[in-house]
C-alpha angles and dihedrals in degrees: 000000000000120000114254118210113247094186112124119220113270092213138033118216112212119196123192097216091189088062098036113102093193091240091146092222090130090052091051092046099047109094097181097062096245097129123067129173125215113143087331137003113291119189121214097215097198091064095051115111096175095245087150095220094128092045092051097048100038102116093207097041088233096143128086127176118204132181113258102244102203120206094232115157108266114257123159091208100044105046121186091254091056094049093048091051090051089050089051094051092045088056099041107023087218143121110271107241124204139171132225127031134304110307099182121125096257116143111279098217094197085070091055095054125084131195124234122236132202122247125170115333096041104035121212122245124241106229092200093063102028130055118255120202114217097159117115133174125226119213142067113319123204118243089232142002124236125204139188133199117233124219089260093055098257119140112229127190111233098178110106110234119213119231112287132192116216119222117192088197120030090237129096129184114251128248112277118162127227100250096038088059128020128266089250087062091055092046091052093048093047095049092046093047092052092048095046099042096246142103139267123203124228094209116212097311100082130244123292112235089237091068099048089102090066091060094126088061100043135099109199119205133220110199133173092273092052089215112181093354114146135133096271090051094054094046091048091076148077093227136001121227124201105208111214098157143004124216097229094052112021116189097014135090134233136257126202106190117235094243088070096052105091128166094282095047088042091059095042095050094034095233133121118275112265095016122130113252104219121185113198121231092242132034099250089220094051123076101134144026086262092055091049088051091056090054094047092052095041084058092049091050090050092051093043090246091290100118133060115244116221128196117207120205140172123255102252136152099275094039096129095058092042092053091047089056094047090052091049088047090064106266115150096200133029118205115197117197118201126215091260093063118121133252139178093229136003137150107264092228092060096041094049100038111030130076135020135259116286093232093064093042094048092050094046092049095048092048095046093050088048091049091052093046093240101104093113091053095076140016121235123224119193123214140167122075104005104157107165148006088270090059090049093051092048090049092054091048088053089056109276116138089203139351133231124227120197110144092036089054090051092048086054088053092052106274113153096194093241086153095226097114093125092063093070090226101107106161091206097059094246112104097030144086096202106120096216088057102037089061089062090077113070108207091209094053089042091053092050092049093050090045090051091050092053092046092053093048092047090054090048091047089054090053090052092050090048091052089052091051095244131116106202135053090232089067090060099045112111089353094140090162088075091061130076129187128231124198093359125129120243094254092055090047090051092050092049091046088232130131122229117261113270094040113108130196 
């Protein structure tokens, strides 16, 4: 006897047939096969993922998607979600896959941190009338500068400055590989990065030849699979990043299914068409800090010591000690990715149960590097759950030199966070390689939307700096005295290095 699915639909699609004009636009826009047309539109509720494409493009606004509130017997231990997951695994015998970052109701510490403001004795600054400096430079900084006076009286710098990358805004776009996202996403990110004076990150899938002209605004990534990694690739960049871990799935690798590997992705990743692209959990040539150091310096040799080398790690329990070792191994930048960081695909059990919040990891790393006297030896980039300019300002105050936005960038491009990235059916042309879906995302429009987002955040960041009475982002970096905690226990406040609200100097 064949097994019959007992899984209830997650969402219910409601159609106002009095308003519906039967134009079939919802049928054409649904990429998951939920909408059918007979004499009228008929939804197949079980296939709806709440991507909201049909709702957005219905000319009569006749469609509503609601969560299917199941009449399960109440049980605090056995929630409806847990019961549904057990039913799925009983039917499939497989690992539950999900997209995006950790959605669990853990405390979001950004929302429990408040920023100081100036009043009388230290007046605020009006950003509309006075210049505000948002530029920052990523790379190893000297502890001191040495100068000499030449015979003709000129003062010359003799300290050798390591390679630096200039950011006009302290935000970079997160690593998203070509294959996991469409080429139009990469086009949008590259154009927006060039317009805004920042960087996009290739992720582990290599760099498409079409994007080589954007080299000055590109971080190229070297991951465990080494897909698309060659000398020209490493040199077609502003910075090179070694990916050790990812916030959404610490300690495990990646897998791009063969059906997504078309000819373009095959050439970019340097793998056969139709073959699975599997990234192992570890780099098979890195089993110690010394091994990592060898790779860092191999990349520096390949790039003639002209580009900073970053190492990306997941936010885990011992992250401060790991970051210290990475800096001592020769890395110029450390990127820390928290457990709310996005992904195209991850086992649900890993995404929801492994890793720690980026706020705690960032504070711990910044303090450890300061305590060891090596904070200037590397820049810190904070990733994993940055949602707004407020989060960005708080991250910089906790010690970050810059922040990464991935999910926020995708939302700007149209993503509705339905968490079905791994299916390849993204209705918005983002996490898909289906040509008819990819063309839904216009790179010119996408770049404009991303640039607008960064412009808006920059203006808001200037307002925050003005309220603090400072006129540069460097004056905010690591200034935890300008933060106060609300609703946090004493241990968390101690870890963050922040005082409770109501406590003055």
